[in-house]
C-alpha positions in Angstrom: 0.0 0.1 -0.3 2.7 1.7 0.9 4.3 2.2 -2.5 0.6 3.0 -3.8 0.5 6.1 -1.4 4.1 7.2 -2.6 2.8 7.1 -6.5 -0.3 9.3 -5.9 1.3 11.7 -3.3 4.1 12.3 -6.7 1.7 12.3 -9.6 -0.9 14.4 -7.4 0.7 16.6 -4.8 -1.5 15.5 -2.2 -0.4 14.5 1.5 0.8 11.1 2.4 -2.1 11.0 4.5 -4.6 12.0 2.0 -3.8 9.6 -0.2 -3.9 7.2 2.6 -7.7 8.0 3.4 -8.5 8.0 -1.0 -7.0 4.8 -0.7 -9.1 3.2 2.3 -11.9 5.3 0.8 -11.6 3.2 -2.9 -11.7 0.0 -1.1 -14.6 0.8 1.3 -16.4 2.0 -2.1 -15.3 -1.3 -3.9 -16.2 -4.2 -0.8 -19.6 -2.1 -0.9 -20.7 -2.3 -4.3 -18.8 -5.8 -4.9 -18.8 -7.6 -2.0 -17.2 -11.0 -3.8 -14.4 -8.5 -3.9 -14.0 -7.8 -0.4 -11.6 -10.4 0.6 -9.0 -10.1 -2.6 -9.4 -6.5 -1.8 -8.7 -7.0 2.0 -5.6 -9.2 0.3 -4.0 -6.9 -1.4 -3.4 -4.2 0.5 -2.7 -6.5 3.4 0.1 -7.8 0.9 1.3 -4.2 0.9 1.8 -3.7 4.2 1.8 -0.6 5.9 
């Protein structure tokens, strides 16, 4: 997940905190709209570590 946060910071100019919050919001949206992907979404972000 840190790699994605770093990329968002670099490419958009948001703060690391804003990038993390954005990612968490998108992940929650995907899990809400596509519950069958919930486990996959969790694994994707868990694999990236903190």
